[in-house]
Structures are given as C-alpha cells and as structure tokens.
C-alpha positions as CSV (number, residue, x, y, z in Angstrom):
1,X,0.1,-0.1,-0.1
2,X,1.5,3.6,-0.8
3,X,0.8,6.9,0.7
4,X,-1.7,7.6,-2.0
5,X,-3.5,4.6,-1.5
6,X,-4.3,5.2,2.2
7,X,-7.9,6.9,2.9
8,X,-8.1,9.9,4.7
9,X,-10.8,12.3,6.3
10,X,-11.7,15.5,4.2
11,X,-12.7,18.3,6.2
12,X,-14.9,21.2,5.3
13,X,-14.2,24.2,8.0
14,X,-16.9,26.9,8.7
15,X,-16.0,29.6,11.4
16,X,-18.5,32.1,12.8
17,X,-15.8,34.5,13.4
18,X,-17.7,37.1,15.4
19,X,-18.7,34.3,18.1
20,X,-15.3,32.9,18.5
21,X,-13.3,36.3,18.2
22,X,-15.8,38.0,20.7
23,X,-15.6,34.8,22.9
24,X,-11.7,34.6,22.7
25,X,-11.3,38.3,23.9
26,X,-13.5,37.8,27.0
27,X,-11.2,35.0,28.0
28,X,-8.0,37.1,27.2
29,X,-7.1,35.2,24.2
30,X,-6.9,36.3,20.2
31,X,-8.3,34.2,17.6
32,X,-5.7,33.2,15.1
33,X,-6.8,30.1,12.9
34,X,-3.2,28.7,12.6
35,X,-3.1,26.6,15.9
36,X,-6.7,25.4,14.7
37,X,-5.2,24.8,11.3
38,X,-2.5,22.7,12.7
39,X,-4.9,20.6,15.0
40,X,-7.3,20.0,12.1
41,X,-4.2,18.8,10.1
42,X,-3.9,15.8,12.0
43,X,-7.3,14.5,11.5
44,X,-7.5,15.0,7.9
45,X,-7.3,17.1,4.9
46,X,-9.0,20.5,4.6
47,X,-11.0,21.0,1.6
48,X,-13.0,23.9,2.3
49,X,-12.4,26.9,4.5
50,X,-14.5,29.6,5.0
51,X,-15.3,32.5,7.9
52,X,-18.5,34.4,8.1
53,X,-18.2,37.7,9.2
54,X,-18.8,41.7,8.9
55,X,-15.5,42.3,8.0
56,X,-15.5,45.9,8.3
57,X,-15.8,45.4,12.0
58,X,-12.9,42.8,12.2
59,X,-10.4,44.5,9.7
60,X,-7.4,43.6,12.3
61,X,-8.2,39.9,11.9
62,X,-8.3,39.8,8.1
63,X,-4.9,39.7,7.5
64,X,-4.4,36.3,9.5
65,X,-7.4,34.9,7.7
66,X,-6.3,35.1,4.2
67,X,-2.5,34.2,5.3
68,X,-4.1,30.8,6.4
69,X,-6.1,30.7,3.3
70,X,-9.7,31.1,4.6
71,X,-12.1,32.5,2.4
72,X,-14.0,35.5,3.9
73,X,-17.4,35.4,3.6
74,X,-18.5,39.1,3.8
75,X,-22.0,39.5,5.7
76,X,-23.0,43.0,6.1
77,X,-24.9,43.9,8.8
78,X,-27.8,46.3,7.9
79,X,-29.3,48.4,10.8
80,X,-32.7,47.2,10.2
81,X,-31.7,43.5,10.9
82,X,-30.7,41.3,13.6
83,X,-27.2,41.3,13.7
84,X,-26.8,37.8,14.8
85,X,-28.3,36.1,12.6
86,X,-27.2,37.1,9.2
87,X,-23.8,35.1,9.3
88,X,-25.4,32.0,11.2
89,X,-28.2,31.7,8.6
90,X,-25.7,31.8,5.8
91,X,-23.2,29.8,7.4
92,X,-25.9,27.1,8.0
93,X,-27.2,27.1,4.3
94,X,-23.5,26.8,2.9
95,X,-23.1,24.2,5.1
96,X,-26.0,21.8,4.1
97,X,-25.5,22.9,0.7
98,X,-22.1,21.0,0.8
99,X,-23.0,18.1,2.7
100,X,-25.6,17.4,-0.1
101,X,-23.5,18.2,-3.1
102,X,-20.0,16.9,-1.8
103,X,-20.1,13.5,-1.0
104,X,-16.1,13.4,-0.5
105,X,-16.5,15.8,2.4
106,X,-16.7,13.5,5.4
107,X,-16.2,16.0,8.4
108,X,-17.6,19.1,9.2
109,X,-15.8,21.5,11.4
110,X,-18.2,24.0,13.2
111,X,-16.3,26.9,14.9
112,X,-18.8,28.6,17.0
113,X,-20.1,28.2,20.9
114,X,-23.6,29.1,19.9
115,X,-26.3,27.0,20.4
116,X,-28.0,27.8,17.5
117,X,-25.8,25.7,15.5
118,X,-27.1,22.4,17.3
119,X,-29.8,21.5,14.6
120,X,-27.1,22.0,12.1
121,X,-25.0,19.8,13.6
122,X,-27.9,17.4,14.3
123,X,-28.4,17.3,10.4
124,X,-25.4,16.7,9.5
125,X,-25.0,13.7,11.4
126,X,-28.0,12.5,10.0
127,X,-26.2,12.8,6.5
128,X,-23.7,10.4,7.8
129,X,-21.1,13.4,8.2
130,X,-18.6,13.6,11.4
131,X,-19.0,17.1,13.1
132,X,-16.2,18.6,15.0
133,X,-16.9,21.7,17.1
134,X,-14.8,24.0,18.1
135,X,-15.4,27.2,20.8
136,X,-14.1,28.8,23.7
137,X,-14.2,27.2,27.3
138,X,-15.7,30.1,28.8
139,X,-18.3,31.0,26.3
140,X,-19.5,28.0,24.5
141,X,-23.2,26.9,25.0
142,X,-23.7,23.5,27.0
143,X,-25.7,22.1,24.2
144,X,-23.1,22.4,21.3
145,X,-20.3,19.8,22.5
146,X,-22.6,17.2,23.2
147,X,-24.3,17.3,20.0
148,X,-21.0,17.0,18.0
149,X,-18.9,13.6,17.6
150,X,-15.4,15.8,19.1
151,X,-15.1,19.3,20.5
152,X,-12.2,21.1,20.8
153,X,-11.8,24.1,23.1
154,X,-9.8,27.2,21.0
155,X,-8.1,27.9,24.1
156,X,-6.9,24.7,25.1
157,X,-4.9,24.1,21.5
158,X,-1.1,24.5,21.3
159,X,-0.2,27.8,20.0
160,X,-3.4,29.6,21.0
161,X,-2.3,33.4,21.4
162,X,-2.9,35.2,24.6
163,X,-3.9,38.9,24.7
164,X,-1.3,41.4,26.6
165,X,-1.7,40.7,30.2
166,X,-3.9,43.6,31.6
167,X,-3.0,42.9,35.3
168,X,0.8,43.1,34.8
169,X,3.3,40.4,35.3
170,X,2.1,37.3,37.0
171,X,3.2,36.2,40.2
172,X,2.5,33.5,43.0
173,X,-0.8,32.8,44.7
174,X,-0.3,32.2,48.5
175,X,1.1,28.8,49.4
176,X,-1.5,25.6,49.3
177,X,-0.1,24.4,52.4
178,X,-2.5,22.6,55.1
179,X,-3.1,24.6,58.3
180,X,-0.8,27.5,56.9
181,X,-2.1,31.1,57.2
182,X,-3.2,32.8,54.1
183,X,-0.8,34.9,52.5
184,X,-1.2,38.6,52.0
185,X,-2.7,39.9,49.0
186,X,-0.7,40.2,45.8
187,X,1.6,42.9,45.8
188,X,3.3,44.5,42.8
189,X,6.5,42.6,43.0
190,X,7.5,40.4,40.2
191,X,8.6,36.6,40.4
192,X,12.3,35.6,39.7
193,X,12.0,34.9,36.7
194,X,14.9,36.7,35.4
195,X,13.1,38.5,32.3
196,X,11.7,42.1,32.3
197,X,8.6,42.8,30.9
198,X,8.0,39.1,30.2
199,X,4.5,38.2,29.0
200,X,5.1,34.8,30.8
201,X,4.0,32.8,27.6
202,X,5.2,29.3,27.4
203,X,6.9,30.1,23.9
204,X,9.2,32.3,25.4
205,X,12.7,30.5,24.9
206,X,16.5,31.0,26.5
207,X,19.2,30.9,23.8
208,X,20.2,27.1,23.6
209,X,23.9,25.8,23.3
210,X,24.9,26.4,19.9
211,X,25.0,23.5,17.4
212,X,24.8,23.4,13.8
213,X,22.3,24.3,11.6
214,X,21.8,20.5,10.3
215,X,21.4,19.4,14.0
216,X,19.0,21.9,14.5
217,X,16.9,21.4,11.9
218,X,16.9,17.5,12.6
219,X,15.7,18.6,16.3
220,X,13.0,20.8,14.9
221,X,11.6,18.0,13.0
222,X,11.9,15.4,15.6
223,X,9.8,17.8,17.6
224,X,7.2,18.1,14.8
225,X,7.2,14.5,14.4
226,X,6.7,13.5,18.0
227,X,4.0,16.4,18.3
228,X,2.1,15.2,15.4
229,X,2.1,11.6,16.4
230,X,0.8,12.9,19.8
231,X,-1.8,14.9,18.1
232,X,-3.1,12.0,15.7
233,X,-3.1,9.4,18.8
234,X,-5.0,11.8,20.9
235,X,-7.9,12.2,18.3
236,X,-8.2,8.8,16.5
237,X,-8.3,5.2,17.7
238,X,-6.0,2.3,16.7
239,X,-2.4,2.3,15.8
240,X,-0.7,4.9,13.8
241,X,0.8,3.7,10.4
242,X,3.8,5.5,9.1
243,X,2.0,6.4,5.8
244,X,-0.6,8.3,7.9
245,X,2.3,10.0,9.9
246,X,4.1,11.4,6.8
247,X,0.8,12.7,5.3
248,X,-0.3,14.5,8.5
249,X,3.4,16.1,8.3
250,X,2.5,17.1,4.7
251,X,-0.7,18.8,5.7
252,X,1.0,20.9,8.3
253,X,4.2,21.8,6.1
254,X,3.5,20.8,2.2
255,X,7.4,21.6,1.8
256,X,8.1,18.8,4.3
257,X,11.0,16.5,3.1
258,X,13.0,14.2,5.2
259,X,15.8,14.5,2.7
260,X,16.3,18.0,3.6
261,X,18.2,16.5,6.7
262,X,20.2,13.9,5.3
263,X,17.6,10.7,4.9
264,X,16.8,8.6,1.9
265,X,13.4,8.0,2.7
266,X,10.4,8.3,5.4
267,X,11.2,4.9,6.7
268,X,15.1,5.7,7.5
269,X,14.1,8.9,9.2
270,X,12.0,6.8,11.4
271,X,14.7,3.9,11.7
272,X,17.1,6.7,13.1
273,X,14.4,8.0,15.5
274,X,13.5,4.7,16.7
275,X,17.2,3.5,17.3
276,X,17.3,7.0,19.6
277,X,14.4,6.0,21.6
278,X,12.4,8.8,20.3
279,X,9.6,6.4,18.8
280,X,9.0,2.4,18.4
281,X,8.3,0.8,15.2
282,X,6.4,-2.5,14.8
283,X,5.5,-4.0,11.8
284,X,2.0,-3.4,10.3
285,X,-0.6,-4.5,8.4
286,X,0.5,-3.7,5.2
287,X,4.3,-4.4,4.1
288,X,6.6,-1.3,4.5
289,X,4.3,0.5,6.5
290,X,5.1,0.1,10.1
291,X,3.2,1.1,13.2
292,X,4.3,4.1,14.6
293,X,4.4,4.8,18.7
294,X,6.0,6.2,21.7
295,X,8.3,3.8,23.9
296,X,6.6,2.9,27.1
297,X,9.1,4.9,28.8
298,X,10.0,8.1,26.8
299,X,13.2,8.9,27.1
300,X,14.1,11.5,29.7
301,X,10.8,11.8,31.1
302,X,11.8,11.0,34.8
303,X,14.5,13.6,34.5
304,X,12.3,16.0,32.8
305,X,9.3,15.5,35.6
306,X,12.3,15.6,38.3
307,X,13.0,18.9,37.0
308,X,9.6,20.4,37.1
309,X,9.2,19.4,40.6
310,X,12.4,20.8,41.8
311,X,11.5,23.9,39.9
312,X,8.4,24.6,41.4
313,X,9.7,24.0,45.0
314,X,12.5,26.9,44.5
315,X,9.8,29.0,43.2
316,X,7.6,28.5,46.1
317,X,10.1,29.7,48.4
318,X,11.1,32.6,45.9
319,X,7.7,33.7,45.1
320,X,6.3,33.0,49.1
321,X,3.7,30.9,47.2
322,X,2.5,28.9,44.3
323,X,3.8,29.7,40.8
324,X,1.7,30.2,38.0
325,X,1.7,28.1,34.9
326,X,2.4,31.3,33.0
327,X,6.3,31.5,32.6
328,X,6.7,28.1,34.3
329,X,8.6,26.7,31.0
330,X,10.8,29.7,30.8
331,X,12.1,28.9,34.2
332,X,12.9,25.1,33.6
333,X,14.8,26.2,30.5
334,X,16.9,28.5,32.7
335,X,18.0,25.8,34.3
336,X,18.0,23.2,31.1
337,X,18.0,25.1,28.4
338,X,17.5,22.3,25.9
339,X,14.2,21.2,27.7
340,X,11.1,20.8,25.8
341,X,8.1,18.5,26.5
342,X,7.7,17.8,22.7
343,X,10.4,15.5,22.9
344,X,8.6,13.4,25.1
345,X,5.9,13.4,23.1
346,X,3.5,15.9,24.6
347,X,1.8,18.2,22.6
348,X,1.9,21.1,24.6
349,X,3.4,22.0,28.3
350,X,0.0,22.5,29.8
351,X,-0.3,18.6,29.0
352,X,3.0,18.0,30.5
353,X,2.2,19.5,33.6
354,X,-1.0,17.3,34.0
355,X,0.7,14.3,33.3
356,X,2.8,15.3,35.9
357,X,-0.3,15.7,38.4
358,X,-1.2,12.2,37.2
359,X,2.4,10.6,38.1
360,X,2.1,12.7,41.8
361,X,5.1,14.4,41.0
362,X,3.4,18.2,41.4
363,X,-0.2,19.2,42.1
364,X,-2.0,21.6,40.0
365,X,-5.2,23.9,40.6
366,X,-7.0,26.2,38.2
367,X,-7.9,29.9,39.7
368,X,-11.1,31.2,38.3
369,X,-10.5,34.6,39.3
370,X,-7.1,34.8,38.0
371,X,-7.7,32.3,34.8
372,X,-4.5,30.9,35.8
373,X,-3.2,27.3,36.7
374,X,-1.1,27.3,39.8
375,X,1.2,24.4,40.6
376,X,3.0,23.2,44.2
377,X,4.2,20.7,45.9
378,X,2.6,19.2,48.8
379,X,4.1,21.0,52.3
380,X,4.3,17.2,53.9
381,X,7.1,16.5,51.7
382,X,9.0,19.6,52.5
383,X,11.9,19.1,55.2
384,X,10.5,20.0,58.8
C-alpha cells in the first residue's frame, strides 16, 4: 500500500468569526486560525475553509485569515436587521449545500460556541457526516459539545495566542499548605524569572547551546514528528501507520522532505528516531508501512518530571506562594536550556504538567479569578 492509497478524512471548515473572536477576547485570547489548522491537519485534509463576519468590524483579523488561506465571506450588517442571525443563517445554508452536493466531504468543522448551530450539527450527522465543534471554554453553550462527534476548546490548543496581560506580570498565589495562614494579597512584586517585561507565555525561550544548522533542523523535525504523532493518537483510535504520519506532516507543512536533513526516505528517518528511543516501530498490516508509537517509558521523562518538581519547589520559596503556569516553562529552560516537552511526545506544556499531576510529581489548581493554573508541591514533603 502506498501513501496515496491510504484513505483519509476530508474536512470542511466553517467559522462563525464574530462568535469566536468575541469569546476569545473575553477570556484573554486572540483568535488566530493557525493553531486550529494545525490541530485539524492531524485529523484529515482540509477541502474548504470559510469564515463569516462583517469584516469591516474585524479589519485587524483579516490578514491572519488570508494568510491561512481562509475564504472571507462578507455578511454586511444592516441597521434594520438582527445582527446575530445573518452570518449564522448563511453559514448553515452553505454547510448543508456542501453536505448534499459533495459526498467526498466526510467531516464538518463548526467553529462557534452558539447553541443555534445545534440543529445544523444534528442534520449533518443525519447525513452520515462527522462533526467536530470548536469553541471557547468560557463562552460555549452546554448544548453544542454534546451534539458533536468531537469538540475542541480553542483556548486549550497548543499555540493559541493570549492577549497582553492587563494585570501586569503574573506572580504566585498564597502557598497551598495545610493549616498555613493565608498570605497577604498580591503586591506589585514580580517573580524571579530573570526576564523584564516578560508576558509569561510558554513560547518564550532561552538561547540554547550552539549547534550546527543541520542538527537544529533535525531537532525541529523530530519535535514536529513527535507532536504530530501525539496529536493523531489523541484524535483517533487504533495504531498510527507510518504512511498516515507522513500524510499528516505534509498537511502541516507541504514542503516537508526528509531528504533536507540527510535521509533517503521516510522509513530511514523513522528508523533513526527509533534507534534513538524517540519512537518505536512495529510491523503493520501492510508490508513496508510500520506502526509508529512512543516508547513505554519515553527517554528522559523521569528527569524532566524531576526538573519540573524541583523548579516548582524553588519558586514556591522565591515567590512565597504557588508559581503560575505562565512563565514556568521559561524557568525550566533557565535550568535546562534544551528542555522541551515535545521531545517526550507531549503536544504542549500544559499537557506535560497534567501528566506530572497524574504521576504525583506536583499538584495543580485552576484559579477562576485569575484565569490561571498554579502548581505546588505538597507541604508534607518539605523538610521540617
């Protein structure tokens, strides 16, 4: 079986832009289609990309949409009409037309948190179409996720951009300790992050040790591959074949070519990664198309969890409270410049931290007031 013979999902993307843009703004995010398109690339091939809005009201968002090859559907708002329904109706009509005239489209992606789209989702499923919903955690109707086959919260996607913090730099909350007195309210002090004016995003990196351009390219490719493998595994059941993995890589980056880093073929690249314990390969159902998976104990995972634990304990002392998730990845990289959760197969730093909680390495709480996660180590484990 060749890569062209492997069946794939064909997706149609419909974005209710006003709904998600306002919903993102309300929880401190900006809506950029790039993180969503990357997540969808792991699920299938995008056939149609459309976004509906009165684009005169969202001029600043148009460039990102055009750069992502999303078709902008103009829905002008008339003073004598109900603003909300015009885009919704047009989007529903277009989705149904596509479902009835394009049998090869197997999956519809509806980006909106509005419960008004629940009947559309139900009709699409009656037509034997798979439906993926996308919305914001704080503004999505409770009715919509349960109507879909799969639902993604945009603010949980890797790379979802945050707006500039309105409250200044983030700092620790009072320590989570049994019987301890509650600490004084937060002051203007900033955590000992060593960065001035840092936004605290996980994407900020410290300069890593010098290495050749060839090795840097291979490192980037390795991280892209492990992140993609993790995404496919989280969105589908069953083994991941090498051909499916390469297809997903090409959807993310059509210029992908293993020859650029010195490999004669994709299987040679996979064998190299398997020899270095990044992935495992087992014989698949088709000759020459092995199943790809992560090792039972990914390399350096224990060391990475130990680094997280020690960093959190140090910051609890420095801050006099529990450190926030924002900026924590920067702190790990100050202690280990080459740290990346993607080397371990995690799609993002939050997922890595949640895995650490599951393994009792650290504890983590969500503070609704701050819209932030805080990490801590149980006081019982501190020396008396």
